[in-house]
N, C-alpha and C positions, 0 to 999 in steps of 0.2 A: 336805867335798870336793865333794859333789853337792847340788844344790838340790831335785831331785825324786825322787831315789833314796836310800833308806837302806841302808847296808851294815853287816851284822852278821857279822863274821868269828868263827867258832868252830872253830879249828884247821883241819881239812881240809874243813869245811862252811862255806858262806857263804849267808846269807839276803839276798836282794835284795827290798826292799819298795818297790813303786811308791807314791810319796808325794805325790799330789795329791788328797786326799780330797774337797776342795770341788768337784772336777771329776770325781769318780768314777774317779780315776786314768786319765783320758783320755790317750792316747798322742800328746801334742803334740810338736812338733819338739825342744824342749829336753829333755823326758823321754826321747825316743827316743835322742838323742845321748848322754845320760848313761848310759842302759842299755847301749847298744852299747859304750861305752868301758869300763864296769864288767865286762861279759861278756868282753870281749877280755882284760882284765887277769886275770880269774879263769881263763880258759882257758890263759893263758900261765904260770900259776903251777903248777909241778910238785907242790907240796904239797897242792893242792886236789883234791877228789874229787867232792863233791856240791854242787850249787847248788839252793837253794830260792827260788822266785819266788812272792811273795804281794803283796797290796795293803793299804794302810792304809784305815781307815774301813769303810764298809759295802759296798764294791765291790772286786772283783779288778781289773777294768779295763773301762771303757766303750768301749774301742777307739779308733779314730782320732778326733782332736779335730775337731769341726765348729763353727767359730766365725766364719768369714768367708764372706759371700755372693759368689759369683763374679760379676764384672761382665759376663761373657759366656762362651760356649763357648771352652775352651782356655786360660782365664786361670789355671787351676790345673793343674799338670803332674802328673797322677796317676802316669804312668809313671816319672818321675824319683823321686817320693817312694817308690814301691815299690822300685825298683832300688837306690837309694842309702841307704835307711833301713830300712824294714820288712823287706825280704828279707835284709838283712845281719844283723839281729837274729835272725831266724828261723834262719839258717844257723849262727850262733854257738851256738845251743841244740841244734839237731838234729844237726849234724856235729861236735860237741865230743866229745873222748874222755872227758869227765866225764859224770856222770849228773845229770839235772835232775828236780826234783819241783815240781809246782805245788800251792800251798796256796790254794784258792779259797774266799774267805770271803764272797762275795756275788755280785752280778751280774757276768757276763762277756759282753761283746758284741763282735761283729765281730773285729777283730784281737786283742782281748783273749782270745777263744776260741782263736785261732791260737797265741798264746803258751802257753796251757795245754796244748793238744793237742800242740805241739812237744816238750813235756817228756816224759820217759820214764815218769813216774808222776804221778798227780793225785789229791789228796784234796780233797773238797768239802763245804761245810756243807750241812745239810739244806734251808736256805731259799735256796740259790743258784739263780740262773736264768741260762740261756744264750739270748742274743738275737741273731738274724741278721736284719738289716734293711737290708742294702745295696741291695736292689731298690727300697726307698722313696726312695733317693737317685738313682735312675736309672742305677746302675752294676751290674755283674755280681755274681753271688753271691759269697760271702765270698772275699776275697783273702788275701794273706800266706800262701799255700800251703794254706789250710784245705780248699779243694775236693779237692785231691789227698789230703791226710792223712785227712780224714774218709771219703772214698770208699774208701780202702785199708783203714782201720781198722774202719769200720762197715758199709760196703757199701750195699745197697739201702735200709736203714733211714734213711740220711742224705740220700737223693736229694731228698725233699720239701723239706727245709730248704735244701739247696744250690741248688735251682732257684727256689723262690718265697719263701724266708725263713721266719721264724716264731720261736717260742720253745719251749724245752723245759726241764723241771725237772731238779734234781739227780738225782732217782730215775730219770728217763728217760735221763739221760746215763749213769748207772750201768748201766742195762739194756743200753745200747749197748756197754758195755765201755770207755767213755772215762775214767771216774773211779771212785773209791770214796767213798761217802758216810760221813762221820764227824761226831762232835760237835765236834771241835777239829782243823780241818785243819792248822794250823801245828804243833800239838803232835804230831800223827800223822806229819807230814812230817819233823820233827826226829827222832822216834823211829826212823823207817824209815831216814833218812839215816845215823844212827849205826850201824844194823845193816849198812848197805852198806859203810861205811868200815872196819868190822871184818871184812868178808868178803874173798873172793878178788877184789879190785877189778879186777885186770888181766883176769880172765876176764869180769867184768861189762862192762868197757869194750870188749873184743873182741866180746862178744855184741851190744853196741849197733852196732858196725861191721857185723856180719852182718845185723842187722835193717835197717839203712840200705841195705845191698846188696840185700836181698830186697824191701823195700817202697818205698824212697825214692831209688833209684839215679838216677832221672830227674828228681829234684826241681828241679835247676838249669834243665833244659830247660823244665819246666812253668812255673817262675817267670818265665822270659823271655817265654813266651806270655801268661801272666797280666798282666804289666806292660804289654805292648803292647796287649792288648785293653782293659784298664782305662783306659789312656791314650787310646784311641780313644773310649771312652764319656765320658771327661772333656771331650771336644770337642763334646758334644751339647747341645742345648737341654733335653733331659730331665734331664741332670745339673744344669744351672743351676736348673731348676725344682724338682728334688728337694731340693737344698740350701737353696734359698730357702724352700720350704714347711716344711722342718725348722726353720729358724731363726725363721720367722714363726708356727710352731705351727699350721699348717693342713694340709689334705689336698692333696697334690700333684695337678696337672692335667697328666698326661703326654700327649704327642702322638706319641711314637715317633720323634721326630726329634732 
């Protein structure tokens, strides 16, 4: 049914596998469209209770796909991409009455981290890495809601990564309270999912509503600001230079314009 998403239905549990291993499961337009469609169908199915998101190969997701060099400022509409794709996927996970578990088997970068953090629980392999490198593209720190989510969940420990980017390990992510390090992320996710579906699921679902009310009530408002600001940065020469340098595998020469 899908080209870039594998769906494994197991009664009330569904496993969503991002399946572009040759591109480290980068979130290109086709994969995002398929994931959004799959999540909507899952959320509209009254029999479903837990979704598990994982990646094929050696990565969870490398985040947004960067494959085209902009011909000039404004030729890539970052605001529209966020509003009409990335943000919709995020909200299907965060505002669902189902529970979601991330099984992180390798590197997660950019919006790939956002997918993981949007889930209610996350299990991660010991060799996984989390990479925030938006600033190297001349755009603001992590989008797809990650700035708000990490600031709320982690607090001051996240500020360095949110402001200037960087990389942290699975153990560091666990120390922040974002994940649990395990030997077999997918196996642990399935085990935990089965425990959830056998428990008082409505209580769990309502608990998620209360968490959203306490921590993420203003997420929609935040995402609107995020999309507008990233859209403005997509109109800069620094964004063109950052993407060009990434594709040409060289150090960017930013001018602040």
